[in-house]
C-alpha positions as CSV (number, residue, x, y, z in Angstrom):
1,M,87.3,106.3,118.3
2,G,84.3,103.7,119.8
3,S,82.3,103.9,122.5
4,T,83.0,103.3,126.0
5,K,80.2,102.4,127.3
6,K,78.4,98.8,128.0
7,Q,75.7,97.5,126.6
8,T,73.1,95.8,129.7
9,Q,69.6,94.8,129.4
10,L,67.0,95.4,131.8
11,R,63.3,93.4,132.7
12,L,60.7,96.0,133.9
13,E,56.9,95.8,134.0
14,P,55.1,97.1,131.5
15,G,53.8,100.0,133.2
16,V,56.6,100.8,134.6
17,L,58.7,101.0,131.8
18,A,55.7,103.1,130.1
19,A,56.4,105.5,132.8
20,G,60.0,105.6,132.5
21,K,59.7,106.2,128.4
22,D,57.4,108.9,129.0
23,A,59.0,111.0,132.1
24,A,62.1,110.5,129.1
25,A,60.6,112.5,126.6
26,A,59.3,114.9,128.8
27,R,62.7,115.4,129.8
28,G,63.4,115.6,126.3
29,L,65.9,112.6,126.8
30,D,65.8,109.0,125.0
31,F,65.0,106.2,127.4
32,N,68.3,104.8,127.3
33,R,70.2,108.3,128.2
34,Y,67.4,108.8,131.0
35,V,67.9,105.6,133.1
36,E,72.0,106.5,132.7
37,R,71.2,110.2,134.2
38,L,68.6,108.5,137.3
39,I,71.4,105.9,138.3
40,A,73.6,108.3,138.0
41,E,72.4,111.4,140.1
42,D,71.6,108.5,142.7
43,T,74.8,106.7,142.8
44,T,76.7,110.3,143.2
45,G,74.3,112.0,145.5
46,A,72.8,114.7,143.2
47,R,69.9,113.4,144.0
48,A,69.7,113.7,147.5
49,A,71.1,117.3,147.2
50,G,68.2,118.3,145.2
51,M,66.0,116.8,147.6
52,A,67.7,118.8,149.9
53,A,67.3,121.9,148.6
54,A,63.6,121.3,147.5
55,Q,62.8,120.8,151.1
56,R,64.6,124.1,152.2
57,L,62.8,125.5,149.6
58,I,59.9,124.3,151.2
59,D,61.0,124.8,154.6
60,S,62.0,128.8,153.8
61,H,58.5,129.9,151.6
62,G,55.9,126.6,152.1
63,D,53.5,129.3,154.0
64,F,53.9,132.3,150.9
65,L,53.7,128.8,148.0
66,T,50.4,127.0,149.9
67,G,48.8,130.3,149.4
68,L,50.2,131.3,145.5
69,E,49.2,127.4,145.4
70,A,45.5,128.6,146.9
71,D,45.1,131.9,145.2
72,L,46.2,129.9,141.5
73,N,43.1,127.4,142.8
74,E,40.7,130.1,143.2
75,R,41.6,132.1,140.1
76,Y,41.7,129.1,137.9
77,A,38.8,126.7,138.9
78,P,36.0,125.7,137.0
79,A,32.9,127.8,137.0
80,R,30.3,126.1,139.0
81,K,26.6,126.1,138.3
82,P,24.1,127.4,141.2
83,R,22.3,124.8,142.9
84,G,19.2,124.6,141.5
85,A,20.3,125.8,138.1
86,A,18.9,123.8,134.9
87,A,22.1,121.7,132.9
């Protein structure tokens, strides 16, 4: 049985292409599947629904998340040398 997918061609700036390939690899997808997923998410409203859910999470728990981020930054920040200390 043959594929029902259609082939197309894109022209992208080299930096955009590299960023897209990196993003695809970080998600465990090949570049074609990544582009297909972006288009599907954008045209079905899935992306907007995800962004709205993320905003609700931030609105509901933003203070907690900000405090957690500050705590983690403090715990795992590189050690600072006191002023005047020899290098």
